[in-house]
N, C-alpha and C positions, 0 to 999 in steps of 0.2 A: 765437243757432245759430251762422249763421259764422263767428263768432268760435270757438265754437266746435270746428266742423268745422276747420276749420286749425290749432288749435291738434296733434293728429299729424304736419300738414307740416312743421310749426315744426319738433317733436321732431326729425322725422329728415331732417333735413340736416346733425342736429350728427356724425351717423354716414356723412355722405359724403364726408370725407375720410380716414376711414379705408378705404371701399371703393374711393377711387383709386388709394390706398398700395396696396394688395392686385391691383388690377387691374394695372397698370403697373407694380412691380415682381416683383410673383410668378406672375400668371396668364399674363400677357405671355412671360414668360421660359421657365415650361414650353412654348405654343404658340409659340415662334420654335424648340424644342431639336427639338417632336412633327414641324413643317415636315419640319425640317433631315433626321430619321432617312427622309421622301419624296421630297426632292431631294435627294438629295446619294449618292453622288455625277450620277446618274439618276434618274428619277421612277420612281415605284414602289413595290414592297413591297419589293424584292429584297435592302434591309441586313436586315429581321424571317428573308427565307428562308435568307437565309445565315448570324442565326443559331440560328434556331432549327432545324437539319439541322447544327447543329454540335456531334458529340460532347463538347469540353470546356466549350461554354457550356449544354452540359445540362446538365453533369455538376454543376457548381456551381451550377447551376439548382437539380435536388434537391437537392444541397445545403444551399441556402438554406432550401428549402421543410420539409425534413428537421427540420435542427437546430435553428427555430423552432418548428416543432412540440414535437419535446419539450423544448426552453428551457420556452416558457411553458406546458409544462403542468403543469413542474417548477417553476413561481414561481407558478402557483397553489395547487399541492399544499402548498406552504411553506411560503406566504404570507398563507391563509387562514387559521390556527390560527393565528399570529402575528395577525392582526388582530380574530381573535375572543377574542381574551386582550388585549390593547389596549383593546376595550372593557363587556369583563368583569371587568378588573381595577382595580385602583386603587393608590395610594402608590409605593413604589421600584420594586414591578415593573412597571409600566407607565410609569409615565418611566424608565426602562432599556430597558424596548420600542420608544418610540418614538423617545426620542434612535438605538439600534439601526438604524432605516429611516429617521431624516428622515438620520442626517449621511450615509451613502451618497449620499440623492435631493441634498445638496446638495456634491458633491465630484465630479468630472468623473471620466466615466465612462476616461478614459486611466486616472489614479492610481490607481483600482479595477483596471484593464487590468494596467497594473505591480505592483499588488499578488500578483494571479497567478502574473504570469509571475515571479515570486519563487518561490510555492508551491511549482509545477508545476518548477519547472526542476531541475537536475539533482543541483544545491548545495542543494533546497531543503530546507523542512522536513518532509515526506511523506518525497521521498527518505530523508532522515536519520532516518525508522523505520526506513524497512525493511533498508538497508544498517544499521542499529546489527544486529537482528536476523541477520543475516548472508545476505540476498537482492539478487542483482544489481540494483541503482538499474534504475527506471520511464523512459520514456518516455513521459513526461506532456503535453510543452507539444508544439505543431505538432501535434497530431491535432484531430479533431472533435470528441472528449471534452471536450479544454479549451475550445473555443471552445462547448460547448453547456453545459460550467458559466458563462464567464462569461458568457453570451448571461441564460440563467437567474437569476446575481445581478444582474446589470445592472439587470433589468427588477422583481425583488423588490418594493423597496420600490414604484414605480409599480403593482403587483397591490394591497399594503396598502393602498395610500393609495385605491385605490378601491374595494373594498371597504369600510375601516371605515365609512362612513357611510352606508351602509346597514345593514351591523351593527348600529350605535347605534340603529338606526330602527325595528328589528324587536321588537314587542311580548313580553314575557315573556311575557306570562297564557300565549300560546298553546300557550308548553310544558308553564306549571303545569297547562293543562289536557287536556291529554294525558296526564298522570301521575295528573290526579284520575280521568281513565278506565279506569287500570290500567297505561299504557305507560313504561318504565322513562325513565330520561334518558337515555340514550344513545336508544332508539327513538324518545323524544319531538322530540329534534334531528333524526333521518334527517328523521322525517314531519310537523317542525312548522317549523325549524328553517332545516332547511335548503334545503326548494322557497321558503320565505319571499327566500331570500340569490339564488337561481337566478340571473337576470337579472342583479345584478350580478355570479355570477361568471362569466357565459358574458360581457359585457361583456368585465371582468378578461382572461380569456383570450386575446380577439381586441386587443387596446389592445397586450397583451404581445406577440405573433404578427407583427401589423405593424411596431410598433418591432426586435422581430429582425429581419425580415424584412430593415431596411435597414440595419441595423447596417453601420460600415465598421470600427471600431478594434479594434471585438474579434476579427472573423475574419484580419481582416491580420493581426496582432499576435501572434494565440495558434496560431494555428491553422494558418501556414505551407502549403506544399502542398496535403496532404488536406485545411484546413480552411478552402480557399477560399471562401465564398458572392458573388455578386453585387457588393456594395460595390466589396468586391475587384478582382471582374472590373473595372466603371468607373472608379477611377485607375491602375487600370492599365495602363488603352487611351488615358486620357488622359497619363500622368506617362510611361508606360515609353515610348508607341507613338505618340504624338501620334495616336492617330484617333480622332478628338472626334465619329463620327457614329454608330462602332459605341459607344462610351458613352455619347451619346444615345439608339441604341437599344437598347440595354442596360436606358438607365434608363428608359424606355417601358415596354417590358414589364414591368418589375416594376413599373411604375404601375399597366397593368390588374392585373396577378395583385392588387395589393394593393384595385383598385376592385371583381374581381368576386372576394375573401373580404366585404369589406363590405357589397355591396350584396345580396349570398348569407346572408349575416347581416338587416341590414331587412327583406327579404318574409318569412326565416324568424321574426323575432321580431318584425315591424313597427313596429321602432323608426326613431324618427327621425335622423339621422346626428347632430344634435347631443350625444343621449341614448349616442354611443360615442363621439366621440373628446372632446367633455366631459361627465366623469360629474359635475360641480357641474351642469349642467343636464338631468340626464336625467329625474328625478324624475316631473315631471309627463309625459311621453310613456310612462315604462315604466310608469307606476297608466294612462293609459286604454288602452296596449296588453297590459296582462292584464285591464284588465275586460275586450277584445274578445274576446280568443282564449276567454276565460271562459262567455262568451255565447254564446260558438260550441263550447262541450267543446272545446276543444283544449289545455286544459291538463293532462298525463299525468306521471307520474315516467316521468321516465327510466330508461335501463339501469342509469344508476350507483346513483340511491337505490333500484331495486330490491334490484339489489347490495349495499348496504351493508347489509340490512336483521336477516341474521341474523348481521350482525357484529357488530349493533350487539345483536340478544339476546343474542351469547355475550357482552360488555359487558357489559352489563345481569346475566346469569345468574352471571360473574363477582363485581359489585360492583365494578371498577375507576369506570363512570362518573358512579357515586352519587359523586366524591372528585371533589375540579378538582383538587389537584397536577401530579397526574400529564399534564394537559394543556398547567399553564401553566411544567413542565417546560421538560416536548417546545421550548414556545414562545420560552422562556430560551433554552435550548440553537441552536435554530436562528437566533435573533437576537447570540446569541454567536458564527457562523459567518459571519457575514451581515459582520459590524462585523471579526473578527478579519480579518481581507483586507487593509483598510487602514491596521489597527494595525501590522503587520505591516513600515508606511514609515518606523518609526520609528524601531527599529535599523539598519535600511538607510544612515539616512541621517546614523547616526554612522557608519556602515563605514570602514576606514581604508582596503583595500583598492579597488580598483572593480571587480573582481569581484560577481556578487551569490553570497553565501555567506549561509546562516543557518542560526542565529544566524553574528554577525562575529568573528571571531577576534579582531583590535583594534580601541579605538573611535577617532574623528577627527573633529572640529570639520575636517575640507577641505573637506568639500564643501558646508558653510554657505559660506566664505570662494567656495567657485567660485559659487555662486549671487547672490550680492555683484558680479559682475563685469557688466558693458558686456551682453558675452554672454546672458544671463539676464534681466537688467535691463531691456534697450531692450525687450525683448519682453512682459517683462511689463508696460511701460509703455503700448506700442499696445494692447495687451488690456482693461486698464485705460479708457484716452479712448473705446475701440471700445465697450466695454462700460456705461460709462455715459452714451454718446449714444444708443445704440440702447434701453436702459431709458424716460432723460426722455422720449423723442416715440413710443417703441410704449404709455408706459404712457398720456402729455398722448392719442393716438389712441383708445386703447383705451378711456378712459373715456370720451371725448366720444362712441365708436358705442354702447356701453353706455347711456350714458343716450338715447340720441334712441331705439334700440328699447326699452330696459324703459320710457319714457315715450310713446312714439308711442301705446298701445294700439291697434295696428292689426296687425292677423294677418296681413295678407297683408307688410307691413316686418318684423313678426318673421319669418315663416316664407321671406322672401326676401336679407331681408339677414345673421341668421343661418349658414346653413350658406355665403353666400359666406365671412363674415368667417372663417367654421375652417376655409377648405381648405387652408390651411398647414401644419395638423396633421392633416391628409390625408393624406398625402403620405407617405412614409418623405424622412428629413434626407439620404439618399447621390442619391434621386430627385433634391431641391432645390438640392442640393451642384451635380448634376450638368448640373442644367439656368441656375441663374446664371452656372455658367462660362462653356457652351456660349453662350447669352443674351448676357452681359457683354463675351465674348468681339467683336461685335460692334459694343462703344462704347466698348473702352479699361474698363475697372468692372474686371478682372482684373489680381489682386497692386496693389491697392489699399486702402486704409484707405476709401474712400469703398464702394468695392463692397462690402465685407465690413459696413459699419456698413448700408449698404442692408438684403445676407439676413438681415443679426441681427433687424431691427429687419419684419422681414416677416415672421421663425417666433418671434418670442414677440410679438406686438399678439394676437394670438389669443388668447395668454394673462393680459394686460393686460383685456383685450374679455373672456372668462369669468369673472375673478374679480369685474369692477367689474359685470357686470351682474347675479349671481348676490349680491351687494347692493342691488344696484336693486331687484330684484325682491321686495328683505324690506322698504323703504323704506315709508312708508305717507304715503298722499300724500297726504295731512288736514294736515298742513303745510304743501305747496306747498298750497295751496285756501284755508287762512287767509291765506298772504301776499297772494297775489294778491288774496284778497276785500280787504286792506286798501292796495292801489294798486303792490305790488311788480310790476315786466316781468320776462319772461320771466329775463332772461339775471340780474340782483338775484333771484329766486329759487335760480336755479342757484349763483352763487354766495354766498349765507346761508344755502341754507337746504342745498339737493342734495350740493355737496360738501362740506360738515361734516360730513352725516353716514357720507359713504364712504371719512373716511379713512384708515379702517381699510385699505379692500380696493384704495384707491390705494397707501398705502402697500408693503402684500406685493404690489402689483402689479411696483412698483417693487423691489421687492427680489428679487421670481423672475425676474422679467425682466433684472435685473443680474446674478447667477447665473447662470441658462440662458447669456448674450452669455459670459460672461468662463468657463465652464466648455466653448464648444462649439467639436467638435474638427471633426465632417467637415467642414460650408463653410469651417474656417477655414481646415484643411491640405488641400482645394480650390483656396480664393485666395486665396490666401497666395504666399509662393513667397521672391524673390530679392529685391525691396524691400520689402515686408513682411511680416511674418512675428508672429508673434500667440506668446504664450505656448505655447497645445496644439498648430501646429503644433512649434513647437523640443520641447514633449516626445516631440511621435509621431516627429521624427525623432533623439529619443536613443535613444528607445527599437525602432527600427526600425535603427539603422545598428551601434551600438554601446549596450557596457551603459555605464551612469551611474550613479550612485548618488545627484547632484543631483537628480532625479524624486523620490527618496524624501524631500529640504528639500521642494520645492516639493507633497509629498502634506502635510507637515506640516503647512506653512502654510495651505491652503487645509482644513485641517481647524480650524486654531487662528479663518481668517477663517468661517466656519461657523458654530464655534462664538461667539463673539462677534455673526453677525446675528443666532440664535440666542436669543440672552439677549437683546439690544436690543429684538428682537422682545417675546421673554416681559413687557420691564420696561412696554416704550409701554404692549400692550396691556392690564395690572395698573391702569396711569395714567387709562389712555383710560376703563377700565370704574370705577374711582373718580369721576373728574369727571362722569362720566354721572348715578352714584348720587347724585354732592353737587346737582346738577343737576336731578333730580325730584325729591330728597325738597325743595330749596328752591323748588318747584314748585309 
């Protein structure tokens, strides 16, 4: 009995390195930033009073909330039919939908923003169509509308990937039962299927809203003065004004706004924190919350579903709802619009002129030659080096923490360690970037590879933790008990049983953390500068100070790398599945 009681404590020690890292590197810098807002230049709340009574900042804060709300709503409205079609179709249609969603997800937000600069620009394809019919060109770039479009496009992959697992698990028999009682296909969908996915819809909306609120690159490059958001305000306070306290105060206000949204959502839906920021781990808590609400009689159709019933009846009466091709066609069209902006970068990369004109008037390989110069290759090498180190360290720490939490079998450890390790997923990247800049300023880590590596490990560690923990929760503990009964110690069980079974999750964590670090732009722009320049920093400078089609070349390389990684992952999973099947047959 004493040995059995000690096992949770032994396993939980595996999570301590990750907890210590998050505490020292992430939580500590947030605390330093917060302290500065109350102590510099003098103690008190004067910094908050100054900002919250500043009409300019209030206008920027209003833009942030309004643009984020509209963009999150658009992302959910467009993403839901795509996720539904992916879950309910097969073959080439499903493969295309997945590629259209995953490819942007694996591509830097700077590349996607560059594509929107091309599309919405004066010489872009939309204005080309407008002028072709005899109308004057429209001023679409550097407006609030451009920011909303860029934000919605940037969050669509996240929304679809958050909705897809839940939609797949909905029992189709519920709809069949409703239809057997006389309901048409559309009414059955609104009455049964939509309520079953309602919690996932709300979670996806909240996630998209939180990430939009903390966006920096999109409003900075697409919004201009009309579309400024708090992220741009924080960066300008640091880069242009050198007012670090003002930047810290703005970041703290944004962090509080995000926390208020999250806590209100948690209170209303009775979901835990990890159910929101880590959808992969939400199923248990979501089900418990719905059961509690059902017992209390609080689950009732929201206004949106009530308003949809007459529309559904009309679709049933017309007969469109009985056919699957309309929804599939809409999903394919939406997916084409999601994928198209990235593809626009391909012809731009072959343009002869430096000005962004679509379609290019003449083709050349000049910009590919420009990429293979020290001006671009050095930042690329820096980003690769940082991404490799960050991915390895984050995956090791995250995997150990997941094993420690998943195998400790202690509710206290799970309920305390899990939300604590997910803290870096709560706050927007621009808040973390401001905190890292202010916190690292005291120890000389700004504009250094070490500082960027530490920051990237802190924000990618939760990703590795969530992916591996989801795998740990599915492992059969009988294998470990059998090994232990044969005399294997704790570390031998970990080496010979647990880690081999988690190979897929660990490889996925390495790939995801590498891509996140390599693509990450907000922290890279804040922390890099004269001595150290990453590829995202170089791209940002090229897009904000001058028109450079070399960014299109970088976009092409990003797409090629994403395709290679995706193909390698598919081959790995197929071979691993065959190997496990053969081993199971032999057993």
